[in-house]
C-alpha positions in Angstrom: -9.0 62.3 -12.1 -12.6 61.3 -11.3 -14.9 58.4 -11.7 -16.0 57.9 -15.3 -18.4 55.8 -17.2 -16.3 53.5 -19.4 -17.6 51.9 -22.6 -14.8 49.5 -23.5 -13.6 48.4 -20.0 -15.3 47.5 -16.7 -15.0 50.1 -13.9 -15.0 47.8 -10.9 -13.5 50.0 -8.1 -15.6 49.8 -5.0 -15.1 52.8 -2.8 -16.4 51.1 0.3 -14.1 48.1 -0.2 -11.2 50.5 -0.7 -12.1 52.4 2.5 -12.1 49.1 4.4 -8.5 48.5 3.3 -7.5 51.9 4.8 -4.0 53.1 4.1 -2.6 49.6 3.5 -1.0 50.3 0.2 -0.1 46.7 -0.5 -3.7 45.6 0.1 -4.9 48.4 -2.2 -2.4 47.3 -4.9 -3.6 43.7 -4.6 -7.2 44.9 -4.8 -6.4 47.0 -7.9 -4.6 44.0 -9.4 -7.6 41.7 -8.9 -10.2 44.0 -10.5 -7.9 44.7 -13.4 -7.4 41.0 -13.9 -11.2 40.4 -13.8 -11.6 42.0 -17.2 -10.1 39.9 -20.0 -10.0 42.8 -22.3 -7.5 44.4 -20.0 -5.2 41.4 -19.4 -5.6 37.7 -19.6 -4.8 35.0 -17.1 -1.1 35.2 -16.0 -0.6 38.3 -18.2 0.7 41.6 -17.2 2.2 42.7 -13.9 1.4 45.2 -11.2 3.4 46.8 -8.3 3.5 49.4 -5.6 6.2 51.0 -3.5 6.0 51.6 0.3 8.3 52.8 3.0 9.2 50.0 5.5 11.6 49.6 8.4 14.8 47.7 7.5 15.0 44.8 9.9 18.8 45.1 10.2 19.3 48.9 10.5 15.9 50.0 11.6 16.1 52.7 9.0 13.3 53.6 6.7 13.7 52.1 3.2 11.6 52.0 0.0 10.3 48.5 -0.8 8.7 47.6 -4.1 5.9 44.9 -4.0 5.3 43.2 -7.3 3.6 40.2 -8.7 5.9 37.2 -8.5 6.9 34.9 -11.3 4.1 32.8 -12.8 1.4 34.7 -11.0 -2.0 36.0 -12.2 -3.1 39.5 -11.2 -6.8 38.5 -11.3 -6.2 36.0 -8.4 -3.1 37.6 -6.8 -2.8 37.4 -3.1 -0.1 38.4 -0.6 1.6 35.0 -1.0 2.0 35.6 -4.7 4.1 38.8 -4.6 7.8 39.7 -4.1 9.1 42.5 -1.9 12.4 44.0 -2.9 14.6 46.8 -1.8 14.1 49.4 -4.5 17.5 51.0 -4.1 19.3 47.7 -4.3 17.4 46.9 -7.5 18.4 50.2 -9.0 22.0 49.6 -8.0 22.0 46.6 -10.3 22.6 49.2 -13.1 26.2 49.3 -11.9 26.8 45.7 -12.7 24.7 45.2 -15.8 26.9 44.3 -18.8 24.4 44.4 -21.7 21.8 42.3 -23.4 23.9 39.2 -23.2 23.8 39.5 -19.4 20.0 39.4 -19.0 19.7 35.9 -17.6 22.4 36.6 -14.9 20.5 39.7 -13.8 17.4 37.6 -13.0 19.5 35.7 -10.5 20.7 38.9 -8.9 17.1 40.0 -8.1 17.3 37.5 -5.2 20.0 39.8 -3.6 17.5 42.6 -3.5 14.8 40.7 -1.5 13.4 42.5 1.5 10.5 40.1 2.3 11.9 36.7 3.0 8.5 35.1 2.2 8.6 36.6 -1.3 7.6 34.7 -4.5 10.5 34.5 -7.0 10.7 37.9 -8.7 9.7 37.9 -12.4 11.6 39.1 -15.4 9.5 42.3 -15.4 10.8 43.3 -12.0 13.3 46.0 -13.3 10.7 47.5 -15.5 8.8 48.6 -12.4 11.8 49.2 -10.2 13.6 51.6 -12.5 10.5 53.8 -12.7 9.9 56.2 -9.7 6.1 55.9 -9.4 4.3 54.6 -6.3 1.8 52.4 -8.2 2.5 50.9 -11.6 0.4 48.8 -14.0 1.9 46.7 -16.8 -1.0 45.4 -18.8 -1.8 43.7 -22.0 -5.1 45.2 -23.1 -6.3 44.1 -26.6 -6.7 47.7 -27.7 -3.2 48.7 -26.6 -1.5 45.7 -28.1 -3.4 46.5 -31.3 -1.8 49.9 -31.3 1.6 48.4 -30.3 1.3 45.8 -33.1 0.1 48.2 -35.8 2.3 49.3 -38.6 3.7 52.8 -37.7 2.8 52.1 -34.0 4.9 55.1 -32.7 3.0 57.5 -35.0 -0.3 56.0 -34.1 0.5 56.4 -30.4 1.2 60.1 -30.9 -2.1 60.5 -32.9 -4.1 59.0 -30.0 -2.4 60.6 -27.0 -0.3 63.4 -28.3 2.6 64.1 -26.0 1.1 62.4 -23.0 2.3 58.9 -23.8 5.8 57.6 -24.5 6.7 54.8 -26.9 9.5 52.3 -26.9 10.2 49.8 -29.7 9.9 46.0 -29.3 12.5 44.5 -27.0 12.4 41.3 -25.1 11.5 41.8 -21.4 14.5 42.2 -19.1 16.8 44.6 -17.4 17.6 46.6 -20.6 13.9 47.1 -21.3 13.7 48.6 -17.8 16.5 51.0 -18.8 14.6 51.9 -22.0 11.5 52.8 -20.0 13.6 54.9 -17.6 15.1 56.7 -20.5 11.7 57.3 -22.2 10.4 58.9 -19.0 13.5 61.1 -18.6 13.2 62.2 -22.2 9.4 62.8 -21.8 8.8 64.1 -18.3 5.1 64.4 -17.4 3.9 61.5 -19.6 1.1 59.3 -18.1 2.3 56.0 -19.6 4.4 54.2 -22.2 3.4 52.0 -25.1 5.7 49.0 -25.6 6.0 48.1 -29.2 4.3 44.7 -30.0 4.0 44.1 -26.3 1.7 46.2 -24.1 1.2 49.1 -21.8 2.8 50.8 -18.7 0.8 53.3 -16.7 1.1 54.7 -13.2 -0.2 56.9 -10.4 0.5 58.2 -6.9 -2.2 56.1 -5.4 -3.7 52.8 -6.3 -6.9 54.4 -7.4 -5.2 57.0 -9.6 -3.1 54.3 -11.2 -6.3 52.3 -11.8 -8.2 55.2 -13.4 -5.1 56.2 -15.5 -5.0 52.6 -16.9 -8.7 52.6 -17.7 -8.6 56.0 -19.3 -5.6 55.1 -21.5 -7.3 51.9 -22.6 -10.6 53.6 -23.2 -8.9 56.2 -25.5 -7.3 53.5 -27.6 -10.5 51.5 -27.8 -12.5 54.6 -28.9 -9.8 55.3 -31.6 -10.0 51.7 -32.9 -13.9 51.7 -32.9 -13.8 54.9 -35.0 -11.4 53.4 -37.4 -13.5 50.3 -37.8 -16.6 52.4 -38.6 -14.6 54.3 -41.2 -13.4 51.1 -42.8 -16.9 49.6 -42.8 -15.8 46.0 -42.4 -13.1 44.0 -40.5 -10.9 41.2 -41.7 -11.8 41.8 -45.3 -15.4 40.8 -44.8 -17.0 37.3 -44.6 -15.9 34.4 -46.8 -17.5 31.4 -45.0 -21.0 31.2 -43.6 -21.3 29.9 -40.1 -23.4 26.8 -39.4 -26.3 27.4 -36.9 -25.1 27.2 -33.3 -26.5 23.7 -32.6 -24.9 22.4 -35.7 -21.6 23.9 -34.8 -21.6 22.1 -31.5 -22.7 18.9 -33.1 -19.7 19.1 -35.5 -17.3 20.0 -32.8 -18.3 17.1 -30.6 -17.8 14.7 -33.5 -14.4 16.1 -34.4 -12.9 16.7 -31.0 -11.8 13.0 -30.3 -10.1 12.9 -33.7 -8.3 16.2 -33.1 -7.4 15.2 -29.6 -5.8 12.0 -30.8 -3.8 13.8 -33.5 -2.7 16.5 -31.0 -1.7 13.8 -28.5 1.0 12.1 -30.8 3.6 12.9 -28.1 1.6 13.5 -24.9 -2.1 13.2 -24.2 -3.9 16.6 -24.4 -7.2 18.1 -23.0 -9.4 20.0 -25.3 -11.5 23.2 -25.3 -14.0 24.6 -27.9 -15.4 28.0 -28.5 -17.6 29.5 -31.2 -17.9 33.0 -29.7 -18.9 35.7 -32.0 -15.5 37.3 -32.1 -14.0 34.0 -33.1 -16.5 33.3 -35.8 -16.0 36.8 -37.4 -12.3 36.1 -37.7 -12.3 32.5 -38.8 -14.9 33.0 -41.4 -13.2 36.1 -42.9 -11.4 36.7 -46.2 -8.3 37.7 -44.2 -7.9 34.5 -42.2 -5.6 33.0 -44.8 -3.3 36.1 -44.6 -3.4 36.7 -40.8 -3.3 33.2 -39.3 0.2 32.3 -40.6 1.6 35.6 -39.3 1.2 34.4 -35.8 0.7 36.5 -32.7 2.6 39.6 -31.5 2.5 39.8 -27.7 4.9 37.3 -26.0 2.2 36.2 -23.6 0.0 35.2 -26.5 2.3 33.0 -28.5 3.9 31.4 -25.4 0.5 29.9 -24.8 -0.9 29.5 -28.3 2.3 28.6 -30.2 3.5 30.8 -33.0 0.5 30.1 -35.3 -2.7 28.1 -35.5 -3.6 25.2 -37.7 -6.5 26.0 -40.1 -8.5 22.9 -41.1 -9.3 22.5 -44.8 -12.8 21.1 -44.1 -16.0 22.6 -45.3 -18.5 23.5 -42.6 -21.2 21.2 -43.9 -18.8 18.2 -44.4 -20.1 14.9 -43.2 -17.9 13.8 -40.3 -19.6 10.5 -39.5 -16.8 8.4 -41.2 -14.0 9.0 -38.8 -11.5 6.9 -40.8 -12.1 9.0 -43.9 -11.8 12.3 -41.9 -8.6 11.1 -40.3 -7.2 10.5 -43.8 -8.0 14.1 -44.6 -6.6 15.5 -41.3 -3.4 13.5 -41.0 -1.4 15.3 -43.8 -2.3 18.7 -42.3 -1.1 17.8 -38.9 2.1 16.2 -40.3 2.8 19.4 -42.3 2.2 21.5 -39.2 4.7 19.4 -37.2 7.3 19.5 -39.9 6.9 23.3 -40.2 7.3 23.7 -36.5 10.4 21.5 -36.6 11.8 23.7 -39.4 11.1 26.8 -37.3 13.0 25.2 -34.4 15.9 24.1 -36.5 16.2 27.5 -38.3 16.1 29.6 -35.1 17.7 27.5 -32.4 20.8 28.7 -30.5 23.7 26.6 -29.3 22.2 26.4 -25.8 18.5 26.2 -26.8 16.4 23.7 -24.9 15.3 20.6 -26.7 12.3 21.1 -29.1 9.0 20.9 -27.4 5.8 19.2 -28.6 5.4 20.2 -32.3 1.6 19.7 -32.4 -0.7 22.7 -32.7 -2.4 24.3 -29.7 -5.0 26.3 -31.6 -7.0 24.7 -34.4 -9.5 26.6 -36.5 -12.4 25.2 -38.4 -14.1 27.9 -40.5 -17.8 28.0 -40.1 -17.7 25.8 -37.0 -15.3 27.3 -34.3 -12.0 27.2 -32.7 -10.4 24.3 -30.7 -7.5 24.4 -28.4 -5.5 21.5 -26.9 -3.0 21.6 -24.0 -1.9 19.7 -20.9 -4.9 20.4 -18.7 -8.3 22.2 -19.0 -7.1 25.5 -17.4 -4.1 25.7 -19.8 -6.1 25.0 -22.9 -9.0 27.3 -21.9 -6.5 30.1 -21.2 -4.8 29.4 -24.5 -8.1 29.9 -26.2 -8.7 33.1 -24.3 -5.2 34.3 -25.3 -5.9 33.6 -29.0 -9.1 35.5 -28.7 -7.0 38.4 -27.4 -4.8 37.9 -30.4 -7.8 38.1 -32.7 -8.9 41.4 -31.0 -5.4 42.7 -31.5 -5.4 41.8 -35.2 -8.8 43.3 -35.6 -7.7 46.6 -34.1 -4.3 46.7 -35.8 -5.9 46.0 -39.2 -8.4 48.8 -38.6 -5.7 51.3 -37.6 -3.2 50.5 -40.4 -2.1 46.9 -40.7 -1.1 44.1 -38.3 2.5 43.2 -37.7 3.8 40.2 -35.8 7.1 39.5 -34.2 9.9 38.2 -36.4 10.2 34.4 -36.1 13.7 34.7 -34.5 12.4 37.1 -31.8 9.4 34.8 -31.2 11.7 31.8 -30.9 14.0 33.5 -28.5 11.0 34.2 -26.2 9.5 30.7 -26.6 12.8 28.9 -26.0 14.3 31.4 -23.5 16.4 29.5 -20.9 14.6 31.3 -18.1 11.2 30.2 -19.5 12.6 26.6 -19.7 13.8 26.9 -16.1 10.2 28.0 -15.1 8.8 24.9 -16.9 11.3 22.6 -15.2 10.1 24.0 -11.8 6.5 23.0 -12.5 5.2 20.4 -10.0 5.2 16.8 -11.2 2.0 15.9 -13.0 -0.5 13.7 -11.1 -1.1 10.1 -12.2 -4.3 10.8 -14.0 -3.4 14.2 -15.4 -4.4 14.7 -19.0 -7.1 12.1 -18.7 -10.9 12.5 -18.8 -13.1 10.2 -16.7 -16.9 9.8 -17.2 -18.7 8.4 -14.2 -22.3 7.3 -14.1 -24.4 7.5 -10.9 -22.1 10.3 -9.8 -24.7 12.5 -8.2 -23.8 11.0 -4.8 -22.7 7.8 -3.0 -20.1 5.6 -4.7 -20.2 7.4 -8.0 -19.4 10.8 -6.4 -16.6 9.3 -4.3 -15.1 7.8 -7.5 -15.3 11.1 -9.3 -13.7 12.8 -6.3 -10.8 10.3 -6.4 -10.3 10.7 -10.1 -10.2 14.5 -9.7 -7.9 14.2 -6.7 -5.3 12.4 -8.9 -5.5 14.9 -11.7 -8.3 13.7 -14.0 -11.0 15.9 -15.5 -14.3 14.3 -14.6 -17.7 14.3 -16.2 -20.4 13.5 -13.6 -23.6 11.8 -15.0 -26.8 10.9 -13.2 -30.5 10.9 -13.8 -31.0 13.6 -11.1 -30.0 17.1 -12.3 -30.3 18.7 -8.9 -27.9 16.2 -7.3 -25.5 16.7 -10.2 -25.5 20.5 -10.0 -24.8 20.3 -6.3 -22.0 17.7 -6.8 -20.2 19.5 -9.5 -20.1 22.7 -7.4 -17.7 20.9 -5.0 -14.9 21.0 -7.6 -12.6 23.9 -8.6 -13.0 25.5 -12.0 -11.7 23.6 -15.0 -12.0 20.2 -13.2 -15.5 18.9 -13.6 -18.7 19.1 -15.7 -21.9 17.3 -15.6 -24.5 15.7 -18.0 -27.9 14.4 -17.1 -27.9 10.8 -18.3 -30.3 7.9 -18.2 -28.2 4.8 -18.9 -31.3 2.9 -20.1 -31.4 5.3 -23.1 -28.7 5.1 -25.8 -29.6 8.6 -26.9 -29.1 10.0 -23.4 -25.7 8.2 -23.2 -24.7 9.7 -26.5 -25.6 13.2 -25.2 -23.4 12.6 -22.2 -20.5 11.7 -24.3 -21.1 14.6 -26.6 -20.9 16.8 -23.5 -17.6 15.2 -22.5 -16.1 15.7 -25.9 -17.2 19.4 -26.1 -15.9 20.1 -22.6 -12.6 18.2 -22.5 -12.0 16.7 -26.0 -12.9 13.1 -25.4 -12.8 10.4 -22.8 -10.2 8.1 -21.4 -11.8 6.4 -18.4 -15.4 5.2 -18.3 -16.8 4.0 -15.0 -20.3 2.5 -14.7 -21.4 3.1 -11.2 -25.1 3.9 -11.8 -27.3 1.2 -10.3 -30.2 0.2 -8.2 -30.8 -2.8 -6.1 -34.0 -5.0 -5.6 -33.9 -7.7 -3.0 -36.8 -10.2 -3.4 -37.3 -13.9 -3.4 -38.0 -15.6 -6.7 -41.8 -15.7 -6.3 -42.0 -12.0 -5.5 -39.6 -10.8 -8.3 -41.7 -9.3 -11.1 -40.9 -8.9 -14.7 -40.7 -5.2 -14.1 -38.1 -5.8 -11.4 -36.1 -8.0 -13.7 -36.3 -5.6 -16.7 -35.1 -2.5 -14.7 -32.2 -4.3 -13.2 -31.2 -5.7 -16.6 -31.7 -2.3 -18.3 -29.7 -0.2 -15.8 -27.0 -2.6 -14.8 -26.4 -4.8 -17.9 -27.9 -3.1 -21.0 -26.8 0.3 -19.6 -23.3 -0.9 -19.1 -23.2 -2.4 -22.6 -24.4 0.8 -24.3 -22.1 3.0 -22.2 -19.0 0.9 -22.9 -19.9 0.5 -26.6 -20.2 4.2 -27.2 -17.1 4.9 -25.0 -15.0 2.5 -26.9 -16.0 4.2 -30.2 -14.6 7.5 -28.9 -11.5 5.8 -27.5 -10.9 4.2 -30.9 -11.2 7.6 -32.6 -8.6 9.0 -30.2 -6.3 6.0 -30.6 -4.9 6.6 -27.0 -6.2 3.4 -25.3 -8.3 3.7 -22.3 -9.8 2.3 -19.1 -13.3 0.8 -18.5 -14.4 0.0 -15.0 -17.6 -1.8 -14.0 -18.8 -1.3 -10.4 -20.4 -4.7 -9.9 -20.9 -6.5 -6.6 -19.9 -9.4 -4.5 -23.4 -10.7 -5.3 -22.3 -11.5 -8.8 -20.0 -14.2 -7.4 -21.9 -15.4 -4.3 -25.2 -17.2 -4.1 -27.5 -15.8 -1.6 -31.2 -15.7 -0.8 -33.8 -13.2 -2.1 -31.4 -11.9 -4.8 -32.1 -13.6 -8.1 -32.6 -10.4 -10.2 -29.8 -8.3 -8.8 -27.3 -11.2 -8.5 -27.9 -12.3 -12.1 -27.5 -8.7 -13.4 -24.3 -8.3 -11.5 -22.9 -11.6 -12.7 -23.7 -10.4 -16.3 -21.8 -7.2 -15.7 -18.8 -9.1 -14.5 -18.7 -11.5 -17.4 -19.2 -8.7 -19.9 -16.0 -7.2 -18.5 -14.1 -10.4 -19.1 -15.4 -10.7 -22.7 -14.5 -7.0 -23.5 -11.1 -7.3 -21.9 -10.3 -10.2 -24.2 -11.6 -8.2 -27.2 -10.2 -4.8 -26.5 -6.7 -5.5 -25.1 -5.1 -5.2 -28.5 -6.3 -1.6 -28.7 -4.8 -0.7 -25.4 -8.2 -0.5 -23.7 -8.2 -2.2 -20.3 -11.5 -3.5 -18.8 -11.8 -4.4 -15.1 -14.3 -4.8 -12.3 -14.5 -3.5 -8.8 -16.9 -5.5 -6.5 -18.2 -3.6 -3.5 -20.1 -5.2 -0.7 -22.0 -3.9 2.3 -21.4 -0.2 1.4 -24.2 1.1 3.6 -23.0 4.5 4.8 -23.2 7.1 2.0 -24.5 4.6 -0.6 -27.7 5.6 -2.4 -29.0 2.1 -3.0 -29.4 1.7 0.7 -31.9 4.5 1.0 -34.9 2.5 -0.2 -36.4 -0.9 -0.1 -33.1 -2.7 -0.7 -32.0 -2.2 2.9 -35.3 -3.5 4.2 -35.0 -6.5 1.9 -31.5 -7.4 3.0 -32.4 -6.9 6.7 -35.3 -9.2 6.3 -33.1 -11.8 4.5 -30.7 -11.8 7.5 -33.4 -11.6 10.1 -32.2 -8.3 11.6 -33.3 -4.6 11.6 -32.2 -2.0 9.1 -30.3 -0.2 11.9 -28.3 -3.3 12.5 -27.1 -3.7 8.9 -23.8 -1.7 9.1 -22.6 -3.7 12.1 -23.8 -6.9 10.6 -21.9 -6.3 7.3 -18.8 -5.2 9.2 -18.8 -8.3 11.4 -19.3 -10.8 8.6 -16.1 -9.8 6.6 -12.7 -11.1 7.6 -11.3 -7.7 8.5 -14.4 -6.7 10.5 -14.3 -3.3 8.6 -17.1 -1.0 7.6 -16.8 -0.4 3.8 -17.3 3.2 2.6 -17.8 4.7 -0.8 -14.2 6.1 -0.6 -12.9 2.5 -0.3 -14.5 1.6 -3.6 -13.0 4.8 -5.2 -9.6 3.6 -4.0 -10.2 0.3 -5.8 -11.0 2.1 -9.0 -7.9 4.3 -8.7 -5.7 1.3 -8.2 -6.9 -0.1 -11.5 -6.7 3.1 -13.6 -3.8 4.8 -11.9 -1.5 2.1 -10.7 -2.1 -1.3 -12.2 -1.6 -0.1 -15.7 -0.8 -3.6 -17.1 -3.9 -5.3 -15.7 -7.1 -6.2 -17.6 -10.0 -8.6 -17.1 -9.5 -8.5 -13.4 -11.8 -8.2 -10.4 -10.9 -6.3 -7.3 -13.1 -7.1 -4.3 -13.5 -4.2 -1.9 -15.5 -6.0 0.8 -13.3 -6.4 3.8 -12.6 -10.0 2.8 -15.5 -12.3 2.0 -14.2 -15.9 1.6 -17.1 -17.0 -0.4 -16.4 -14.2 -2.9 -12.8 -15.0 -3.5 -12.2 -15.1 -7.2 -9.8 -18.0 -6.9 
């Protein structure tokens, strides 16, 4: 085998990197896994499995034994590290054949894997463990490439396999992963010695090699051959998915429609639990959803277990025309509600018809994938990563349908088989082991003034407790720097001038497109001007009113509109100031604006409580360290008012509060979290975060 130029997959092997890893076969297996997982055409997040076998010293006998290292349960080969793998005695694993009693015994066998553990730091072994352990090869890849699943899901898959690879590839029919499937792979190899891999019907691919590099190249070559075959078939056919039925809107119009529709869809998908959204209008998606064959293929569902576990058995296709006016949300909801109700009822019927005596309780019956012909594809799940991955998996499914239809015709798993995977007791046990969700999980928080200071601290606190955050500010450079501090799928940003209703609308559009809507709106953007009455200009007055009061009004008004569309309630927080309660010198413009912010909160709390929208205030005071408003003339103005220097301000503010504490941006963030994450039955309140200022006591 040698290095090739591949057309349909990415060749990512770096010889220098491999040389640096030396003869560490586990490190080379991890490296191979990571570069395979980096190409979504080869396998998606969490999909597939990789392994290697090494000779190690038994810690009890000091004898040399073969150990298999394999991706652990719930892992992802693209991000796999040493901590994510399991190490098992290969011989012990193979000896489980002596106690295996048949297909009804599969779940018990998974528990027995623990008796084969060599490495005591192992991750829990996955259901695919025997598939690797019962094969003799040093390095093995089990992948879910789109092209191979297209072959596996095509009508006459076995015949197609032989047409592409001749006698060099084996084939086994669909069977649920487990010990018996491992036995079927072993038998296939024994019956066909010398093959380079095995196609698993409706499932995926097994390939192998004596070294990590040989295994990698073998996998790429097999995938490339399938891809070339499919490309040739598509060219012969002339069109895919029966040709185009619906014309796509222009890209900007598609995103406009998606942003309008997302809160409505999110509300409908959240009838049981709140969901986070994702939208894509990638070319491969549009080709499928605009096609004549969408009506035929969408109800068939997906074939690969990894696909439908994340996307549900089938999508919901909206009966809306691409150019339909979506401005009347009440009317659109009237159109959408019956479709969602029908989907839920069909899912309940699927559950009732297929359930076993010991099946877990029915899960959320709402759709995960929603298709809007001419506009794009939406997905909704418990968090951004899960919903993005669901979208990626459905794109894989689209590619599979595309290829299978070009080869012969697409076939999906029978509903009972699909149900037995979806409601497998082992899968349920895996779900039950998931860590408890954080207090703000499934929520989206939009924070103004989040490029730094108090706003960034608030965004950090929201993210820390599970929320997705949309950072807004007028300074794009600060925003870009700020958003880079978060992990993927946690935060996004939108440049926003709160004095412009159009700019606010664009920020909300960004939040809807990125996460599906908004649940928490926090107005932290601000500025401070400290002048005596005679020096306060009309310009000073107007900018304070525009940023603090008018900006808050417009921000809350547009946010409430989205919350009403979702019908999930919400939280609104004003970051005001002690100065809205306390009379002080040289502060007429700022203090008046802050007082207006505070009273607006009381008014809106009274108005919006019936809709489950809570409106509260956090009053900071003396936040000097890390606060943006102290970077300019405000600090000089306050120092002048108190007859001290700017450098003396932190100590001055700390000494004047009852606790003698310096107040930091993080303290304000804690106040916000208390209101949105703990005090869930409070509205119209003010929390002072000022170290205790007696003259600012609310009562």
